Structures are given as C-alpha cells and as structure tokens.
N, CA, C and O atoms as a Tinker XYZ file with bonds, in Angstrom:
   524  protein
     1  N      0.854000   -1.174000    0.000000    73     2
     2  CA     0.000000    0.000000    0.000000    64     1     3
     3  C      0.897000    1.232000    0.000000    63     2     4     5
     4  O      1.779000    1.372000    0.847000    81     3
     5  N      0.660000    2.117000   -0.955000    73     3     6
     6  CA     1.488000    3.311000   -1.030000    64     5     7
     7  C      1.054000    4.351000    0.007000    63     6     8     9
     8  O      0.052000    4.177000    0.701000    81     7
     9  N      1.819000    5.418000    0.093000    73     7    10
    10  CA     1.615000    6.424000    1.137000    64     9    11
    11  C      0.278000    7.143000    0.998000    63    10    12    13
    12  O     -0.391000    7.399000    1.999000    81    11
    13  N     -0.116000    7.468000   -0.223000    73    11    14
    14  CA    -1.379000    8.197000   -0.432000    64    13    15
    15  C     -2.576000    7.350000   -0.020000    63    14    16    17
    16  O     -3.491000    7.851000    0.632000    81    15
    17  N     -2.580000    6.077000   -0.392000    73    15    18
    18  CA    -3.695000    5.202000   -0.004000    64    17    19
    19  C     -3.750000    5.023000    1.508000    63    18    20    21
    20  O     -4.831000    4.920000    2.089000    81    19
    21  N     -2.596000    4.988000    2.131000    73    19    22
    22  CA    -2.548000    4.866000    3.585000    64    21    23
    23  C     -3.150000    6.109000    4.245000    63    22    24    25
    24  O     -3.889000    6.008000    5.224000    81    23
    25  N     -2.823000    7.282000    3.695000    73    23    26
    26  CA    -3.375000    8.530000    4.237000    64    25    27
    27  C     -4.887000    8.595000    4.044000    63    26    28    29
    28  O     -5.610000    9.044000    4.933000    81    27
    29  N     -5.361000    8.150000    2.893000    73    27    30
    30  CA    -6.809000    8.152000    2.637000    64    29    31
    31  C     -7.511000    7.226000    3.620000    63    30    32    33
    32  O     -8.555000    7.581000    4.168000    81    31
    33  N     -6.950000    6.043000    3.847000    73    31    34
    34  CA    -7.540000    5.105000    4.802000    64    33    35
    35  C     -7.555000    5.697000    6.204000    63    34    36    37
    36  O     -8.535000    5.550000    6.933000    81    35
    37  N     -6.480000    6.361000    6.580000    73    35    38
    38  CA    -6.421000    6.988000    7.906000    64    37    39
    39  C     -7.496000    8.065000    8.041000    63    38    40    41
    40  O     -8.127000    8.176000    9.092000    81    39
    41  N     -7.711000    8.853000    6.998000    73    39    42
    42  CA    -8.737000    9.907000    7.065000    64    41    43
    43  C    -10.139000    9.307000    7.141000    63    42    44    45
    44  O    -10.991000    9.834000    7.856000    81    43
    45  N    -10.394000    8.217000    6.420000    73    43    46
    46  CA   -11.698000    7.556000    6.521000    64    45    47
    47  C    -11.921000    7.028000    7.935000    63    46    48    49
    48  O    -13.002000    7.197000    8.499000    81    47
    49  N    -10.907000    6.393000    8.504000    73    47    50
    50  CA   -11.034000    5.869000    9.871000    64    49    51
    51  C    -11.198000    7.004000   10.878000    63    50    52    53
    52  O    -11.969000    6.885000   11.830000    81    51
    53  N    -10.483000    8.091000   10.672000    73    51    54
    54  CA   -10.610000    9.241000   11.564000    64    53    55
    55  C    -12.006000    9.855000   11.486000    63    54    56    57
    56  O    -12.572000   10.246000   12.506000    81    55
    57  N    -12.554000    9.939000   10.289000    73    55    58
    58  CA   -13.904000   10.498000   10.138000    64    57    59
    59  C    -14.934000    9.631000   10.851000    63    58    60    61
    60  O    -15.820000   10.149000   11.530000    81    59
    61  N    -14.821000    8.325000   10.700000    73    59    62
    62  CA   -15.756000    7.416000   11.379000    64    61    63
    63  C    -15.559000    7.491000   12.888000    63    62    64    65
    64  O    -16.534000    7.515000   13.640000    81    63
    65  N    -14.308000    7.528000   13.337000    73    63    66
    66  CA   -14.039000    7.621000   14.771000    64    65    67
    67  C    -14.600000    8.914000   15.358000    63    66    68    69
    68  O    -15.214000    8.894000   16.425000    81    67
    69  N    -14.394000   10.038000   14.669000    73    67    70
    70  CA   -14.939000   11.311000   15.155000    64    69    71
    71  C    -16.459000   11.281000   15.235000    63    70    72    73
    72  O    -17.047000   11.774000   16.197000    81    71
    73  N    -17.092000   10.701000   14.219000    73    71    74
    74  CA   -18.552000   10.623000   14.216000    64    73    75
    75  C    -19.050000    9.790000   15.398000    63    74    76    77
    76  O    -19.982000   10.190000   16.096000    81    75
    77  N    -18.435000    8.648000   15.616000    73    75    78
    78  CA   -18.860000    7.777000   16.723000    64    77    79
    79  C    -18.563000    8.428000   18.064000    63    78    80    81
    80  O    -19.382000    8.357000   18.980000    81    79
    81  N    -17.398000    9.066000   18.193000    73    79    82
    82  CA   -17.032000    9.700000   19.464000    64    81    83
    83  C    -17.967000   10.848000   19.808000    63    82    84    85
    84  O    -18.420000   10.956000   20.948000    81    83
    85  N    -18.260000   11.699000   18.846000    73    83    86
    86  CA   -19.163000   12.829000   19.111000    64    85    87
    87  C    -20.572000   12.321000   19.378000    63    86    88    89
    88  O    -21.264000   12.832000   20.259000    81    87
    89  N    -21.000000   11.313000   18.618000    73    87    90
    90  CA   -22.318000   10.734000   18.846000    64    89    91
    91  C    -22.424000   10.211000   20.271000    63    90    92    93
    92  O    -23.381000   10.533000   20.975000    81    91
    93  N    -21.457000    9.412000   20.707000    73    91    94
    94  CA   -21.501000    8.836000   22.056000    64    93    95
    95  C    -21.432000    9.917000   23.127000    63    94    96    97
    96  O    -22.149000    9.857000   24.126000    81    95
    97  N    -20.569000   10.904000   22.917000    73    95    98
    98  CA   -20.425000   11.983000   23.890000    64    97    99
    99  C    -21.744000   12.729000   24.078000    63    98   100   101
   100  O    -22.186000   12.935000   25.208000    81    99
   101  N    -22.362000   13.126000   22.995000    73    99   102
   102  CA   -23.613000   13.890000   23.081000    64   101   103
   103  C    -24.761000   13.008000   23.581000    63   102   104   105
   104  O    -25.555000   13.428000   24.422000    81   103
   105  N    -24.837000   11.798000   23.061000    73   103   106
   106  CA   -25.953000   10.911000   23.408000    64   105   107
   107  C    -25.942000   10.568000   24.897000    63   106   108   109
   108  O    -26.986000   10.619000   25.547000    81   107
   109  N    -24.782000   10.220000   25.442000    73   107   110
   110  CA   -24.727000    9.818000   26.846000    64   109   111
   111  C    -24.641000   11.006000   27.787000    63   110   112   113
   112  O    -25.036000   10.892000   28.948000    81   111
   113  N    -24.138000   12.144000   27.324000    73   111   114
   114  CA   -24.066000   13.324000   28.175000    64   113   115
   115  C    -25.457000   13.908000   28.411000    63   114   116   117
   116  O    -25.781000   14.339000   29.518000    81   115
   117  N    -26.271000   13.917000   27.360000    73   115   118
   118  CA   -27.609000   14.487000   27.491000    64   117   119
   119  C    -28.566000   13.530000   28.183000    63   118   120   121
   120  O    -29.585000   13.969000   28.717000    81   119
   121  N    -28.273000   12.246000   28.189000    73   119   122
   122  CA   -29.092000   11.211000   28.849000    64   121   123
   123  C    -30.532000   11.222000   28.353000    63   122   124   125
   124  O    -31.467000   11.025000   29.129000    81   123
   125  N    -30.696000   11.449000   27.078000    73   123   126
   126  CA   -32.031000   11.388000   26.478000    64   125   127
   127  C    -32.029000   10.190000   25.539000    63   126   128   129
   128  O    -31.547000   10.266000   24.409000    81   127
   129  N    -32.576000    9.085000   26.032000    73   127   130
   130  CA   -32.472000    7.816000   25.327000    64   129   131
   131  C    -33.733000    7.526000   24.519000    63   130   132   133
   132  O    -34.403000    6.516000   24.734000    81   131
   133  N    -34.042000    8.417000   23.594000    73   131   134
   134  CA   -35.156000    8.192000   22.678000    64   133   135
   135  C    -34.704000    8.627000   21.279000    63   134   136   137
   136  O    -33.537000    8.954000   21.068000    81   135
   137  N    -35.637000    8.625000   20.338000    73   135   138
   138  CA   -35.279000    8.972000   18.966000    64   137   139
   139  C    -34.769000   10.406000   18.850000    63   138   140   141
   140  O    -33.903000   10.689000   18.022000    81   139
   141  N    -35.296000   11.307000   19.666000    73   139   142
   142  CA   -34.845000   12.699000   19.615000    64   141   143
   143  C    -33.398000   12.816000   20.081000    63   142   144   145
   144  O    -32.620000   13.581000   19.512000    81   143
   145  N    -33.040000   12.066000   21.107000    73   143   146
   146  CA   -31.661000   12.074000   21.585000    64   145   147
   147  C    -30.687000   11.535000   20.553000    63   146   148   149
   148  O    -29.593000   12.072000   20.381000    81   147
   149  N    -31.086000   10.470000   19.866000    73   147   150
   150  CA   -30.252000    9.905000   18.807000    64   149   151
   151  C    -30.141000   10.909000   17.660000    63   150   152   153
   152  O    -29.064000   11.091000   17.092000    81   151
   153  N    -31.238000   11.548000   17.326000    73   151   154
   154  CA   -31.231000   12.538000   16.253000    64   153   155
   155  C    -30.317000   13.711000   16.593000    63   154   156   157
   156  O    -29.550000   14.163000   15.743000    81   155
   157  N    -30.390000   14.202000   17.813000    73   155   158
   158  CA   -29.529000   15.300000   18.236000    64   157   159
   159  C    -28.054000   14.916000   18.181000    63   158   160   161
   160  O    -27.218000   15.694000   17.721000    81   159
   161  N    -27.747000   13.723000   18.648000    73   159   162
   162  CA   -26.356000   13.264000   18.653000    64   161   163
   163  C    -25.827000   13.121000   17.222000    63   162   164   165
   164  O    -24.686000   13.488000   16.941000    81   163
   165  N    -26.642000   12.598000   16.337000    73   163   166
   166  CA   -26.235000   12.482000   14.931000    64   165   167
   167  C    -26.037000   13.857000   14.307000    63   166   168   169
   168  O    -25.113000   14.057000   13.519000    81   167
   169  N    -26.905000   14.805000   14.660000    73   167   170
   170  CA   -26.786000   16.149000   14.094000    64   169   171
   171  C    -25.520000   16.854000   14.577000    63   170   172   173
   172  O    -24.861000   17.541000   13.796000    81   171
   173  N    -25.170000   16.694000   15.860000    73   171   174
   174  CA   -23.933000   17.291000   16.365000    64   173   175
   175  C    -22.717000   16.695000   15.659000    63   174   176   177
   176  O    -21.771000   17.412000   15.334000    81   175
   177  N    -22.742000   15.388000   15.421000    73   175   178
   178  CA   -21.638000   14.749000   14.692000    64   177   179
   179  C    -21.559000   15.295000   13.271000    63   178   180   181
   180  O    -20.468000   15.544000   12.758000    81   179
   181  N    -22.712000   15.479000   12.636000    73   179   182
   182  CA   -22.750000   16.066000   11.296000    64   181   183
   183  C    -22.138000   17.463000   11.300000    63   182   184   185
   184  O    -21.335000   17.788000   10.425000    81   183
   185  N    -22.506000   18.287000   12.270000    73   183   186
   186  CA   -21.982000   19.659000   12.330000    64   185   187
   187  C    -20.467000   19.665000   12.467000    63   186   188   189
   188  O    -19.787000   20.446000   11.800000    81   187
   189  N    -19.934000   18.805000   13.323000    73   187   190
   190  CA   -18.493000   18.751000   13.500000    64   189   191
   191  C    -17.799000   18.275000   12.227000    63   190   192   193
   192  O    -16.777000   18.832000   11.826000    81   191
   193  N    -18.352000   17.250000   11.596000    73   191   194
   194  CA   -17.720000   16.687000   10.412000    64   193   195
   195  C    -17.803000   17.618000    9.203000    63   194   196   197
   196  O    -16.997000   17.498000    8.280000    81   195
   197  N    -18.743000   18.521000    9.192000    73   195   198
   198  CA   -18.828000   19.475000    8.083000    64   197   199
   199  C    -18.061000   20.764000    8.381000    63   198   200   201
   200  O    -17.483000   21.356000    7.469000    81   199
   201  N    -18.046000   21.206000    9.633000    73   199   202
   202  CA   -17.416000   22.484000    9.970000    64   201   203
   203  C    -15.904000   22.430000    9.809000    63   202   204   205
   204  O    -15.314000   23.367000    9.270000    81   203
   205  N    -15.278000   21.379000   10.253000    73   203   206
   206  CA   -13.824000   21.269000   10.162000    64   205   207
   207  C    -13.309000   21.340000    8.730000    63   206   208   209
   208  O    -12.475000   22.193000    8.426000    81   207
   209  N    -13.782000   20.470000    7.845000    73   207   210
   210  CA   -13.309000   20.538000    6.456000    64   209   211
   211  C    -13.692000   21.832000    5.741000    63   210   212   213
   212  O    -12.938000   22.306000    4.892000    81   211
   213  N    -14.847000   22.412000    6.067000    73   211   214
   214  CA   -15.207000   23.687000    5.441000    64   213   215
   215  C    -14.236000   24.794000    5.838000    63   214   216   217
   216  O    -13.821000   25.590000    4.995000    81   215
   217  N    -13.875000   24.846000    7.111000    73   215   218
   218  CA   -12.898000   25.839000    7.549000    64   217   219
   219  C    -11.535000   25.585000    6.903000    63   218   220   221
   220  O    -10.821000   26.527000    6.558000    81   219
   221  N    -11.180000   24.312000    6.742000    73   219   222
   222  CA    -9.916000   23.991000    6.091000    64   221   223
   223  C     -9.930000   24.434000    4.624000    63   222   224   225
   224  O     -8.936000   24.964000    4.128000    81   223
   225  N    -11.040000   24.222000    3.937000    73   223   226
   226  CA   -11.134000   24.653000    2.545000    64   225   227
   227  C    -11.082000   26.180000    2.424000    63   226   228   229
   228  O    -10.466000   26.714000    1.502000    81   227
   229  N    -11.728000   26.871000    3.356000    73   227   230
   230  CA   -11.671000   28.334000    3.359000    64   229   231
   231  C    -10.225000   28.785000    3.556000    63   230   232   233
   232  O     -9.764000   29.712000    2.890000    81   231
   233  N     -9.526000   28.141000    4.456000    73   231   234
   234  CA    -8.119000   28.478000    4.686000    64   233   235
   235  C     -7.276000   28.180000    3.456000    63   234   236   237
   236  O     -6.355000   28.936000    3.146000    81   235
   237  N     -7.570000   27.099000    2.753000    73   235   238
   238  CA    -6.804000   26.733000    1.556000    64   237   239
   239  C     -6.999000   27.737000    0.422000    63   238   240   241
   240  O     -6.127000   27.864000   -0.438000    81   239
   241  N     -8.097000   28.437000    0.404000    73   239   242
   242  CA    -8.307000   29.459000   -0.612000    64   241   243
   243  C     -7.494000   30.721000   -0.333000    63   242   244   245
   244  O     -7.462000   31.630000   -1.162000    81   243
   245  N     -6.840000   30.783000    0.818000    73   243   246
   246  CA    -5.968000   31.903000    1.124000    64   245   247
   247  C     -6.665000   33.070000    1.775000    63   246   248   249
   248  O     -6.152000   34.189000    1.742000    81   247
   249  N     -7.815000   32.843000    2.364000    73   247   250
   250  CA    -8.576000   33.935000    2.966000    64   249   251
   251  C     -7.818000   34.558000    4.137000    63   250   252   253
   252  O     -7.914000   35.765000    4.358000    81   251
   253  N     -7.071000   33.756000    4.884000    73   251   254
   254  CA    -6.409000   34.252000    6.083000    64   253   255
   255  C     -4.922000   34.543000    5.870000    63   254   256   257
   256  O     -4.198000   34.749000    6.844000    81   255
   257  N     -4.456000   34.564000    4.630000    73   255   258
   258  CA    -3.030000   34.742000    4.368000    64   257   259
   259  C     -2.504000   36.086000    4.856000    63   258   260   261
   260  O     -1.415000   36.140000    5.427000    81   259
   261  N     -3.228000   37.144000    4.654000    73   259   262
   262  CA    -2.757000   38.472000    5.070000    64   261   263
   263  C     -2.705000   38.555000    6.595000    63   262   264   265
   264  O     -1.777000   39.139000    7.154000    81   263
   265  N     -3.687000   37.977000    7.262000    73   263   266
   266  CA    -3.674000   37.944000    8.728000    64   265   267
   267  C     -2.478000   37.138000    9.227000    63   266   268   269
   268  O     -1.792000   37.560000   10.158000    81   267
   269  N     -2.225000   35.990000    8.620000    73   267   270
   270  CA    -1.076000   35.179000    9.006000    64   269   271
   271  C      0.231000   35.918000    8.754000    63   270   272   273
   272  O      1.153000   35.851000    9.567000    81   271
   273  N      0.311000   36.620000    7.635000    73   271   274
   274  CA     1.518000   37.392000    7.331000    64   273   275
   275  C      1.750000   38.457000    8.403000    63   274   276   277
   276  O      2.879000   38.645000    8.856000    81   275
   277  N      0.703000   39.143000    8.805000    73   275   278
   278  CA     0.875000   40.174000    9.827000    64   277   279
   279  C      1.325000   39.564000   11.147000    63   278   280   281
   280  O      2.129000   40.165000   11.861000    81   279
   281  N      0.828000   38.398000   11.477000    73   279   282
   282  CA     1.239000   37.744000   12.716000    64   281   283
   283  C      2.700000   37.298000   12.632000    63   282   284   285
   284  O      3.453000   37.478000   13.588000    81   283
   285  N      3.110000   36.716000   11.493000    73   283   286
   286  CA     4.505000   36.288000   11.309000    64   285   287
   287  C      5.433000   37.497000   11.379000    63   286   288   289
   288  O      6.490000   37.427000   12.007000    81   287
   289  N      5.056000   38.589000   10.750000    73   287   290
   290  CA     5.871000   39.802000   10.775000    64   289   291
   291  C      5.958000   40.367000   12.186000    63   290   292   293
   292  O      7.015000   40.839000   12.604000    81   291
   293  N      4.853000   40.321000   12.919000    73   291   294
   294  CA     4.829000   40.805000   14.298000    64   293   295
   295  C      5.767000   39.990000   15.171000    63   294   296   297
   296  O      6.527000   40.552000   15.961000    81   295
   297  N      5.722000   38.678000   15.036000    73   295   298
   298  CA     6.598000   37.811000   15.838000    64   297   299
   299  C      8.056000   38.027000   15.447000    63   298   300   301
   300  O      8.928000   38.071000   16.314000    81   299
   301  N      8.326000   38.161000   14.157000    73   299   302
   302  CA     9.701000   38.396000   13.702000    64   301   303
   303  C     10.251000   39.732000   14.190000    63   302   304   305
   304  O     11.464000   39.882000   14.336000    81   303
   305  N      9.386000   40.689000   14.440000    73   303   306
   306  CA     9.862000   42.001000   14.873000    64   305   307
   307  C     10.489000   41.951000   16.265000    63   306   308   309
   308  O     11.256000   42.846000   16.618000    81   307
   309  N     10.187000   40.940000   17.051000    73   307   310
   310  CA    10.750000   40.811000   18.387000    64   309   311
   311  C     12.082000   40.067000   18.400000    63   310   312   313
   312  O     12.761000   40.036000   19.426000    81   311
   313  N     12.456000   39.476000   17.289000    73   311   314
   314  CA    13.733000   38.772000   17.213000    64   313   315
   315  C     14.820000   39.757000   16.791000    63   314   316   317
   316  O     14.747000   40.368000   15.725000    81   315
   317  N     15.788000   39.894000   17.617000    73   315   318
   318  CA    16.867000   40.855000   17.351000    64   317   319
   319  C     17.786000   40.320000   16.249000    63   318   320   321
   320  O     18.293000   39.202000   16.342000    81   319
   321  N     17.990000   41.112000   15.228000    73   319   322
   322  CA    18.927000   40.785000   14.174000    64   321   323
   323  C     18.451000   39.721000   13.191000    63   322   324   325
   324  O     19.238000   39.261000   12.364000    81   323
   325  N     17.200000   39.326000   13.259000    73   323   326
   326  CA    16.727000   38.306000   12.320000    64   325   327
   327  C     16.238000   38.981000   11.041000    63   326   328   329
   328  O     15.564000   40.010000   11.093000    81   327
   329  N     16.579000   38.398000    9.897000    73   327   330
   330  CA    16.104000   39.000000    8.637000    64   329   331
   331  C     14.610000   38.720000    8.432000    63   330   332   333
   332  O     14.054000   37.773000    8.989000    81   331
   333  N     13.997000   39.553000    7.637000    73   331   334
   334  CA    12.592000   39.333000    7.306000    64   333   335
   335  C     12.491000   38.097000    6.426000    63   334   336   337
   336  O     13.237000   37.947000    5.458000    81   335
   337  N     11.567000   37.219000    6.770000    73   335   338
   338  CA    11.409000   35.992000    5.985000    64   337   339
   339  C     10.737000   36.264000    4.647000    63   338   340   341
   340  O     11.018000   35.591000    3.655000    81   339
   341  N      9.856000   37.244000    4.623000    73   339   342
   342  CA     9.092000   37.555000    3.414000    64   341   343
   343  C      9.191000   39.047000    3.136000    63   342   344   345
   344  O      9.142000   39.867000    4.052000    81   343
   345  N      9.329000   39.386000    1.867000    73   343   346
   346  CA     9.479000   40.795000    1.488000    64   345   347
   347  C      8.203000   41.579000    1.746000    63   346   348   349
   348  O      8.241000   42.695000    2.263000    81   347
   349  N      7.076000   40.986000    1.385000    73   347   350
   350  CA     5.782000   41.644000    1.574000    64   349   351
   351  C      4.697000   40.577000    1.661000    63   350   352   353
   352  O      4.979000   39.380000    1.612000    81   351
   353  N      3.464000   41.027000    1.790000    73   351   354
   354  CA     2.342000   40.101000    1.939000    64   353   355
   355  C      2.124000   39.273000    0.678000    63   354   356   357
   356  O      1.706000   38.118000    0.755000    81   355
   357  N      2.402000   39.853000   -0.463000    73   355   358
   358  CA     2.209000   39.125000   -1.713000    64   357   359
   359  C      3.178000   37.950000   -1.820000    63   358   360   361
   360  O      2.781000   36.862000   -2.238000    81   359
   361  N      4.431000   38.152000   -1.452000    73   359   362
   362  CA     5.396000   37.049000   -1.512000    64   361   363
   363  C      5.032000   35.957000   -0.510000    63   362   364   365
   364  O      5.215000   34.771000   -0.784000    81   363
   365  N      4.515000   36.363000    0.654000    73   363   366
   366  CA     4.045000   35.376000    1.632000    64   365   367
   367  C      2.885000   34.577000    1.048000    63   366   368   369
   368  O      2.842000   33.353000    1.172000    81   367
   369  N      1.961000   35.263000    0.421000    73   367   370
   370  CA     0.800000   34.598000   -0.164000    64   369   371
   371  C      1.213000   33.627000   -1.271000    63   370   372   373
   372  O      0.666000   32.528000   -1.362000    81   371
   373  N      2.155000   34.013000   -2.097000    73   371   374
   374  CA     2.616000   33.130000   -3.173000    64   373   375
   375  C      3.347000   31.914000   -2.612000    63   374   376   377
   376  O      3.196000   30.808000   -3.131000    81   375
   377  N      4.128000   32.106000   -1.568000    73   375   378
   378  CA     4.819000   30.979000   -0.935000    64   377   379
   379  C      3.816000   29.988000   -0.364000    63   378   380   381
   380  O      3.955000   28.780000   -0.551000    81   379
   381  N      2.824000   30.490000    0.321000    73   379   382
   382  CA     1.798000   29.617000    0.900000    64   381   383
   383  C      0.985000   28.929000   -0.188000    63   382   384   385
   384  O      0.587000   27.775000   -0.031000    81   383
   385  N      0.741000   29.620000   -1.275000    73   383   386
   386  CA    -0.005000   29.032000   -2.380000    64   385   387
   387  C      0.758000   27.848000   -2.971000    63   386   388   389
   388  O      0.165000   26.816000   -3.284000    81   387
   389  N      2.058000   27.997000   -3.121000    73   387   390
   390  CA     2.878000   26.896000   -3.624000    64   389   391
   391  C      2.886000   25.720000   -2.655000    63   390   392   393
   392  O      2.837000   24.565000   -3.080000    81   391
   393  N      2.946000   26.006000   -1.356000    73   391   394
   394  CA     2.911000   24.933000   -0.357000    64   393   395
   395  C      1.571000   24.207000   -0.388000    63   394   396   397
   396  O      1.519000   22.985000   -0.248000    81   395
   397  N      0.485000   24.962000   -0.573000    73   395   398
   398  CA    -0.843000   24.335000   -0.611000    64   397   399
   399  C     -1.011000   23.466000   -1.853000    63   398   400   401
   400  O     -1.733000   22.471000   -1.810000    81   399
   401  N     -0.362000   23.820000   -2.950000    73   399   402
   402  CA    -0.458000   23.018000   -4.169000    64   401   403
   403  C      0.201000   21.656000   -3.988000    63   402   404   405
   404  O     -0.214000   20.679000   -4.611000    81   403
   405  N      1.220000   21.585000   -3.144000    73   403   406
   406  CA     1.918000   20.324000   -2.913000    64   405   407
   407  C      1.089000   19.354000   -2.075000    63   406   408   409
   408  O      1.178000   18.141000   -2.263000    81   407
   409  N      0.289000   19.877000   -1.160000    73   407   410
   410  CA    -0.499000   19.035000   -0.257000    64   409   411
   411  C     -1.983000   19.164000   -0.598000    63   410   412   413
   412  O     -2.571000   20.236000   -0.452000    81   411
   413  N     -2.562000   18.095000   -1.041000    73   411   414
   414  CA    -3.994000   18.080000   -1.345000    64   413   415
   415  C     -4.755000   17.581000   -0.119000    63   414   416   417
   416  O     -4.357000   16.587000    0.488000    81   415
   417  N     -5.830000   18.248000    0.248000    73   415   418
   418  CA    -6.567000   17.831000    1.443000    64   417   419
   419  C     -7.477000   16.632000    1.150000    63   418   420   421
   420  O     -7.856000   16.383000    0.005000    81   419
   421  N     -7.808000   15.917000    2.190000    73   419   422
   422  CA    -8.753000   14.809000    2.104000    64   421   423
   423  C    -10.031000   15.230000    2.823000    63   422   424   425
   424  O    -10.139000   15.071000    4.039000    81   423
   425  N    -10.982000   15.755000    2.095000    73   423   426
   426  CA   -12.222000   16.200000    2.719000    64   425   427
   427  C    -13.394000   15.274000    2.421000    63   426   428   429
   428  O    -14.405000   15.312000    3.122000    81   427
   429  N    -13.273000   14.446000    1.393000    73   427   430
   430  CA   -14.366000   13.560000    1.019000    64   429   431
   431  C    -14.801000   12.635000    2.150000    63   430   432   433
   432  O    -16.006000   12.480000    2.352000    81   431
   433  N    -13.890000   12.011000    2.900000    73   431   434
   434  CA   -14.353000   11.135000    3.985000    64   433   435
   435  C    -15.205000   11.865000    5.015000    63   434   436   437
   436  O    -16.201000   11.323000    5.495000    81   435
   437  N    -14.822000   13.079000    5.352000    73   435   438
   438  CA   -15.559000   13.827000    6.369000    64   437   439
   439  C    -16.935000   14.252000    5.854000    63   438   440   441
   440  O    -17.924000   14.198000    6.585000    81   439
   441  N    -16.987000   14.672000    4.600000    73   439   442
   442  CA   -18.278000   15.048000    4.025000    64   441   443
   443  C    -19.178000   13.825000    3.842000    63   442   444   445
   444  O    -20.389000   13.922000    4.041000    81   443
   445  N    -18.617000   12.690000    3.472000    73   443   446
   446  CA   -19.416000   11.478000    3.268000    64   445   447
   447  C    -19.980000   10.972000    4.594000    63   446   448   449
   448  O    -21.171000   10.677000    4.688000    81   447
   449  N    -19.141000   10.873000    5.607000    73   447   450
   450  CA   -19.620000   10.407000    6.913000    64   449   451
   451  C    -20.569000   11.444000    7.515000    63   450   452   453
   452  O    -21.545000   11.078000    8.169000    81   451
   453  N    -20.296000   12.719000    7.305000    73   451   454
   454  CA   -21.203000   13.766000    7.778000    64   453   455
   455  C    -22.563000   13.687000    7.110000    63   454   456   457
   456  O    -23.586000   13.911000    7.758000    81   455
   457  N    -22.589000   13.371000    5.826000    73   455   458
   458  CA   -23.863000   13.215000    5.115000    64   457   459
   459  C    -24.650000   12.025000    5.652000    63   458   460   461
   460  O    -25.872000   12.089000    5.789000    81   459
   461  N    -23.941000   10.940000    5.956000    73   459   462
   462  CA   -24.610000    9.776000    6.556000    64   461   463
   463  C    -25.185000   10.143000    7.921000    63   462   464   465
   464  O    -26.306000    9.753000    8.248000    81   463
   465  N    -24.430000   10.886000    8.712000    73   463   466
   466  CA   -24.921000   11.290000   10.035000    64   465   467
   467  C    -26.123000   12.230000    9.909000    63   466   468   469
   468  O    -27.057000   12.148000   10.707000    81   467
   469  N    -26.105000   13.121000    8.918000    73   467   470
   470  CA   -27.244000   14.012000    8.711000    64   469   471
   471  C    -28.474000   13.221000    8.279000    63   470   472   473
   472  O    -29.583000   13.506000    8.729000    81   471
   473  N    -28.287000   12.238000    7.415000    73   471   474
   474  CA   -29.400000   11.390000    6.981000    64   473   475
   475  C    -29.981000   10.618000    8.163000    63   474   476   477
   476  O    -31.199000   10.492000    8.292000    81   475
   477  N    -29.106000   10.106000    9.019000    73   475   478
   478  CA   -29.587000    9.406000   10.215000    64   477   479
   479  C    -30.322000   10.359000   11.149000    63   478   480   481
   480  O    -31.332000    9.985000   11.746000    81   479
   481  N    -29.827000   11.587000   11.280000    73   479   482
   482  CA   -30.493000   12.567000   12.140000    64   481   483
   483  C    -31.900000   12.859000   11.632000    63   482   484   485
   484  O    -32.842000   12.942000   12.419000    81   483
   485  N    -32.043000   13.015000   10.319000    73   483   486
   486  CA   -33.373000   13.262000    9.741000    64   485   487
   487  C    -34.277000   12.050000    9.933000    63   486   488   489
   488  O    -35.449000   12.194000   10.282000    81   487
   489  N    -33.734000   10.856000    9.706000    73   487   490
   490  CA   -34.539000    9.631000    9.850000    64   489   491
   491  C    -35.021000    9.453000   11.292000    63   490   492   493
   492  O    -36.186000    9.122000   11.516000    81   491
   493  N    -34.138000    9.669000   12.271000    73   491   494
   494  CA   -34.545000    9.530000   13.666000    64   493   495
   495  C    -35.479000   10.643000   14.103000    63   494   496   497
   496  O    -36.321000   10.426000   14.975000    81   495
   497  N    -35.357000   11.818000   13.528000    73   495   498
   498  CA   -36.279000   12.894000   13.828000    64   497   499
   499  C    -37.675000   12.573000   13.298000    63   498   500   501
   500  O    -38.676000   12.828000   13.967000    81   499
   501  N    -37.731000   12.020000   12.109000    73   499   502
   502  CA   -39.028000   11.593000   11.554000    64   501   503
   503  C    -39.620000   10.492000   12.425000    63   502   504   505
   504  O    -40.816000   10.507000   12.715000    81   503
   505  N    -38.797000    9.546000   12.839000    73   503   506
   506  CA   -39.281000    8.465000   13.718000    64   505   507
   507  C    -39.776000    9.022000   15.034000    63   506   508   509
   508  O    -40.761000    8.521000   15.576000    81   507
   509  N    -39.121000   10.048000   15.568000    73   507   510
   510  CA   -39.556000   10.661000   16.820000    64   509   511
   511  C    -40.933000   11.286000   16.664000    63   510   512   513
   512  O    -41.787000   11.124000   17.536000    81   511
   513  N    -41.162000   11.997000   15.566000    73   511   514
   514  CA   -42.454000   12.653000   15.378000    64   513   515
   515  C    -43.549000   11.678000   14.964000    63   514   516   517
   516  O    -44.730000   12.009000   15.071000    81   515
   517  N    -43.192000   10.497000   14.497000    73   515   518
   518  CA   -44.196000    9.487000   14.169000    64   517   519
   519  C    -44.773000    8.836000   15.425000    63   518   520   521
   520  O    -45.905000    8.354000   15.413000    81   519
   521  N    -44.002000    8.822000   16.498000    73   519   522
   522  CA   -44.484000    8.198000   17.755000    64   521   523
   523  C    -45.375000    9.118000   18.518000    63   522   524
   524  O    -45.863000    8.757000   19.589000    81   523
C-alpha cells in the first residue's frame, strides 16, 4: 500500500471515529435515550464533520493569508537581528499558495460520513415525530 492510499484510509477511519465519538459523547451526556436524543447526537456529529473541512477549505483558498503574514511579521519584529522571511504580503501569499499546491486535502471522507450522520439525524427525527 502506497503512502497516499494509507493517508486516505487513515482519514476515513478518523472520520468514522470522530462521528462515533461525538455521537456517544452527546448521546450519553444528554441522557435522552429516545429517537430525539439519537437525532440530536447524529446532528452534532454532522456539524463537526462538516465544519472542520469547510474551515480547512476556506483556509486553503488563502482567505487568512494576510492575517497570518501580519502575525509572522509581528513575531519576527521581536527577534533581534533576524532578517525578514518575506518581502511583503504578496510574496508570503505566493509561498503559501505553492505549499498548498503540494499538499492536497482529504475532505471527502468527512463530508461522506457527515452526510450519513445528517441522513440518520433526519430519519430519527421523523421516527420521533411518528411516535
């Protein structure tokens, strides 16, 4: 098994583990052992599994590059005698863009497991209102 397939498998397992962990945490913490409790727990897992990759994709588009550049420049200003790592914000943005091109994110597992959790949340909510 090559490195990329291993990483994909790890992300699928991590997505399933996160879904189960959040489901169990919410379900047993709230102590509501009916269809509504299961629906709520599934929905919280869905929210977590969708929010993380969405924020990562927003970051990959470079939305926070200027903020990061200002923070890096601020930290560098306290180092005595250290040269500036980046000439300006544009060079920082281009450097980060090149780094992002080398690493492709794995968001499909999180969106797929999140969609399953959302479907389960809707199904259990319908079952709750049927009773």
